[in-house]
C-alpha positions as CSV (number, residue, x, y, z in Angstrom):
1,M,-19.3,7.5,-8.8
2,S,-16.3,6.2,-10.6
3,F,-14.5,5.9,-7.3
4,K,-16.7,2.9,-6.3
5,R,-15.4,1.1,-9.4
6,I,-11.7,1.9,-8.8
7,A,-11.8,1.4,-5.0
8,P,-11.9,-2.5,-5.1
9,K,-8.9,-2.6,-7.4
10,I,-6.9,-0.3,-5.1
11,M,-8.0,-2.3,-2.1
12,W,-6.9,-5.6,-3.9
13,F,-3.6,-4.1,-4.9
14,V,-2.9,-2.7,-1.4
15,G,-3.9,-6.0,0.2
16,L,-1.7,-8.0,-2.2
17,W,1.3,-5.7,-1.5
18,F,0.7,-5.8,2.3
19,A,0.5,-9.6,2.2
20,S,3.7,-9.9,0.2
21,V,5.5,-7.5,2.6
22,L,4.1,-9.4,5.6
23,A,5.2,-12.7,4.1
24,L,8.8,-11.4,3.5
25,F,9.0,-10.1,7.0
26,L,7.8,-13.4,8.4
27,V,10.2,-15.4,6.4
28,S,13.2,-13.2,7.3
29,S,12.3,-13.3,11.0
30,V,12.0,-17.1,10.9
31,L,15.3,-17.5,9.1
32,R,16.9,-15.1,11.6
33,L,15.5,-17.2,14.5
34,L,16.7,-20.5,12.9
35,M,20.2,-19.0,12.3
36,S,20.4,-17.8,15.9
37,M,19.3,-21.2,17.2
38,A,21.9,-22.9,15.0
39,G,24.5,-20.5,16.2
40,L,23.6,-21.2,19.8
41,R,23.7,-25.0,19.3
42,A,27.0,-24.9,17.4
């Protein structure tokens, strides 16, 4: 029954890691899009 105590911590850690990775991917893709747009305009 100790798994039920540990599971929320694992879920929270995985959720936090997934959110940080998703945010990094989103920021990098947006920066890449802005750089490509600036390159097209220039």
